[in-house]
N, C-alpha and C positions, 0 to 999 in steps of 0.2 A: 607203803609208798614205793619202795624199791621194786617190789614185785610188780606193781602196776606200771612202773616206768619201763621195766623190761618187756612186758607184754606189748606196750605201745610201740617200742622200738622194733620188736619182732614183726608186728603188723605192718609197720612202714616198710621194712625190708622186703616182706612178701609182696607188698603192693608195687614197689619199684621193680622187682623181678617180673611181676606179671605184665607191667607196662612195657618192660624191655622185650619180653617175649612177643607181645602183641606187635611191637614195632618191627621185630625181626620177621614175623609172619607177613605183615603188610609189605615189607621190602621184598620178601621172596615172591609174594603174589604179583607185585609190580614187575619184578624181573622176568617172571614166567610170561606174564601178559605182554611185556615189551618184546620178548623173543618171538612169541607167536605173531604179534602184530608186524614185526619186521619181515617175517616170512611171507606175509600177504602182499608186501610191496614188490612189484615186478621190476627187477633191475635190468636196464637195457643191455642187450647182448653186445651191441656195437658201442662200446663206451670208451674207446681210445680217444685221447685228446687230439690226435693227429688225423684230421678228416681226409677223405679222398681228394678233395679239391686242394687242400694244403699240400698233400703229398705230391700231386702232379705239379703244382707250382714250384715246389722244392726241386723236383727233378729238372724242370725246364730252365730253372735259374741256377742250377748247380753245375757239377762237373760233367762235361760233355761226354766223356768216355763212359761214365757211370750211367748217364741217361741212355746212351746207345745200347749198353748192355741190358738195361731193363726194358726199354721200349723197342729194341731190335731195329731201330733206325735213328738217324741223326736228329737233333733238335730242329734243325732247319726244315728237313723233310717232314717231320711230325707236324710242324706248324702249317706247311703247305697242304698236307693231307687233311688236317683238321678244317682249314678254311674251305677247301674244295667240297668236303662232305657237308659242311654247313651251308654252302652256296646252293646245294640241291633244293633247299627250301622244303624238305620233308618234315612233317609234324614231329617234333621231338618226343622222346620217351617221357621226359619230365622237364618242365621249365626250371626245375631246381638244379639240374645237372647240365653243366656247360659241355660243349662238344669236345674240348680238350680232355675232360675227365672221362667222357664216354669212350673216346678213342683209346685213352690209356687203359681203361678197363679191358677193352677188347684185346689190346696188345699184350697185356699182362697174361691173359688166358692163353693166347696162341703162342706168345714168346717165352713164357715161363712154364707153360703147360699147367697153369694154375687151375685148381678145382673151383667149383662155385663157392665152397666154404672158405677156401684160402683167399679168394678174391673178395668175399664179404669182409674178412678180417683186414685185408690190406686197404680197402677203400671205404669201409664203414657204411655199407649199404646192405639191405636185406637180400636174401637169395633171389627173391622174385625180381627185384630191381636189376640185379646183376644179369639174370637170364634175359630180361627184356632188352637191356642195353646190348648184350652180345648179339642177339638176333637182329636188332635194329641196325647195328653197324655192318653186319653181313649184308643186309638188304641195301644199305647205302652204297657199299662197294660194288654190288652187282649192277647198280644204276650207271656205274662208270665203265662197265665191261666193254661196251662198243667203242668207247673213246680210247681205252688203253690196250685192249687186245685186238690188234688189227694186222692184216696181211702186210708184209714189208713191201717196199717199192720194188717193182720189177724192172728189168733192163738196166739196173744200176748195180754193178758189182760192189760188194762190201770191201772196205779198205783192207781188212785183214786178209782178203784173198788177193786183191790187186797188188799189195805190197810184198807178196811172197811168191817167188817163182815156182815153188813146189805146188802151188794151187792155181796160179793164173798162167795161161788162159783157160785151163781145163775146167775149172769150177766157176767161171765168171757168171754163169747164169743160175748158179745155186743161190737160193734165198733162205736156206735154213736147214734144220735137221729135225727129225721126229723120233719119238720112242714111247714105249709104254712105261708107266711108273706106278708101282703098287703102294697105295696108301692104306695103312691098317684100318679095318672097318669094325664097327660095333653092330652086330647083326643078331636078330632074334634066333634062338636055337632052331626053330622049325624052318628057317630060311638059310641056314648056315652053309649047306652043301655047295651051292654054286659059287659062293664067295671064297671058298678055300682054294688058295692058289697052289702052284707046284711045290712051294716050300712048306705047305701044310698050314699056312697062316690065313686068317680071314682078312680079306682086303678088297678094295675096289681098284679096278684097273683103269688108270687115267691116261688118256692119250694127250701128250704134250708136244706141241710144235713150237720151235724157238728160232729166233734169228741169231745172227752172229754178234749181237750186242747182249745176248743172254736174256732177251725178253720173250715172253710167251706171245705167239702170234695166233695160236688157236689152242683150245683145250676142250676135250670131251670127258665128262665125269659120269660116275654112276654105274659103270659096267662091273659085273661080278669079277672077282679075282681069278676065276678059272677061265675067263674068256681069253682067247688068243689075241695078240696085238693086231694081227691082220683083220680079225673079225671086228674089232673096235674101230679100226680105220675104215672098213667097209661101211659100218653104220654111220660114221661121220660124213663120208662122201655121199651117202644117200640122203643126208640131211642138209647140212649147211657148210661143209668144208669142200673147197675146190682148189686145184692147183692152177695158177695162171699159165696161160699159153707161153711157150718158149722158156719157162722157168722150171726148176726142179728142186726137190728136197733130197737130203741124204737120210738113209735109214739102215738099220742093221739087217742081219740075215733072217730076222723074224718076219720080214715083209717080202713081198714079191717085186722083182724087177718089172717096171712098167712105165707108162707115160708119166713123166714128172717125178718118178721114184727111182733113185739110183742106189742100189744096194751092192755090197761086196760080193766077190766070187766066193761060192761055197767050197768048203774043203781046202781052203788056202789060208795059211797062217796070216794074221794081220794085227793081233792085239798089241797095243802100244808097249805094254810092259814086257811082253814076250820078246819083242824085237830089241828093246833096250837092254834087257838082261842077257840076251844071247849075244849081243854085239855083232849081229850078222847083217850084211847088206841084202837087199832084195835080190833074189836069184832070177826072177823073170818079171814080165809085165804084170802078171796077176798079183804077185806079192807086192810089187811097188804100188799098184793101184789100191790094193786093200790097205796098205800102210798109210798112204796119204788120205784115203777115204776116212779111215779111223781117226787120224789126226784132226781132220776138219769136223767130223761128226761128233767128236768129243764134247763139243759145245753143249749138246743137249744133256749129257751126263753131268757136266759141271753146273748147268742151270738147275737141274733137279737137286743136286747136292747142296748148292747154295740155298735154294728155296727151303729145303727141309732143315738145314742147319739154322737158318734164321727163324723158322717157325717150328719149334720142336713138337707142337701138337700134331704135326703131320707124320710123326714116327710112332705115335701111340694111338690105340683104338679111340675113336671119337665117340663118346657115349651120348650121342644125339640120334635123332631120327635119321633114316637113310637120306631123306631129302635135305635135311640140314647139313649132313656130312658132305654131300655133293656141293651144296651151295657154299659151304665154308672153303672147300678146296678152290673153287672158282674165285671167291672173294680174295683169297690169299695170292692167287695168280695176278689179279688186278693190282693188289697192293705191291707185290714184287715188281711189277712193271712201273708203277708210279715211282717207286724208290729209284729205279735205274733211270727213268725219264728225267728225274730231277737231280741227277748226278749224286745220288745218295748211296750208290753201291760201295760195299766195303769188302776187301779181301778177308777181313776177319771172319766172314761167314762162308767162305769157300771151303769145300770139303774135297780134298784131292783123292780121298779113299772111297768116294761114293761109287757103288757098283750098279746103280740102276734099280735097286730094290729086289726085283725078281726077274732077271733077264729072260728073254723069250727067244732063244736062238735055235729052236728045233726047226727042222725042214718044213717048208710050206707045201702042203699037198697040191698036186696039180689040179687045175680047175676041172670040175666035172663037165662031161659033155651033155648039155641039156637041150641041144637042138640039132640042127641039120649039119650035113657035111660041110656046107658053105660056111656056117658059123664056126665050125671047128677049124676050117682052113684059114678063116679070117683071124682067129686067135693065134694060130701057129705063125702066120705071117707077121702079126703084131709083135709076138714074142721074139721072132727072129730079128726084127727091126730094133727092138730094145737091146738085144744082146750085141748086135752090130754097133749100136751107139756106145755101149760100155767098152767093147773091144777096141773101138777107134780111140776113145779117150785113153785107155790103158796103153795102147801102142804109142800114141803121141807122147805120153809121159815117159815111157821107156826109151824112146828115141832121144828125148831131151836129157834124160838121166845118163844114158850111156855116152852121149856126146860130151856132157860135163865131165864125166870120169876120164874120158880120153884126153880132153884138154888139160885136166889137172895132172895126169900122168906125164904128159909131154913137158909141162912146166916144171 
């Protein structure tokens, strides 16, 4: 009997061990199956709990300085821009995205230089949606170009001129200044040559004309970086840019003296920093003219500097098609003007060290003689008249300046 009992106990123990092993095998099989099954479940890429819409509402209802830093404009101006874009009545990219969020997506890309992937993560939308929104907002701003980029009033001197005896009455008929601005370009390798500017970088040469409120009044985009400023201006004047009669613009030595175009004397010092550092007074009418010309013309450099500081995407290669790159530059000029129009300009974005990107100060070649002696004579007479105009202004300035010094010395 004892022997029989021991055999029974041994069999029971073996049975329990077998059952335990089977259970372990079943559990292992279930774990492996569960792991494989979990791999087949697609986890959403954009799974943050803070949606793009919620983020925008958080910005617009939060700290104003933080909102301006992220959006590159004040909350009040943001709302004005959003309402105006919406009022255009253009078919939206998606009915699920409000205009506030679409505008914020655009501003994040241009103001923070955000990539498509970064913008996806910030606003929790697909790359395709981000791209569609970006191009849609560019299109909407371009619909406002004729409203916000306009020629300034003529025959009305700007207050910054009238209130300064250094400028008035000499520049009373001046309605602004112009210059070329180089914006880095993303160009296919086989097209790169013409886009390489004198600094060796790929860029598009943008003609910007501004008024004394630092608003763009004309812009031409798309020219290759190697193009001379005067050539871009010539193209603009052959298309849709004109200078009103009796008015004129200021330009640097990269342009020619002509009707409606007042440029400094060549070969005469005039740079503002040089004069300030040297602490020297102008020695003749040419130096005085160039100094005051540069002081007033500086508005175009300040405008470009502010524009680029507000929208850092303008200082990095824009990895879009050439057409989109040009359209984006124009769209940001419109937005820049909207901000100033609605009193949203901030000194926070002014860049006192901006040098114009790639200045174009080399001498302008004389016009080629393409016709008759009469035509050449006509050109010579016109050039003489333009030089007389500048000389008269310079002499009047010099007479005023020397009279002021004499009066001060007597006192």
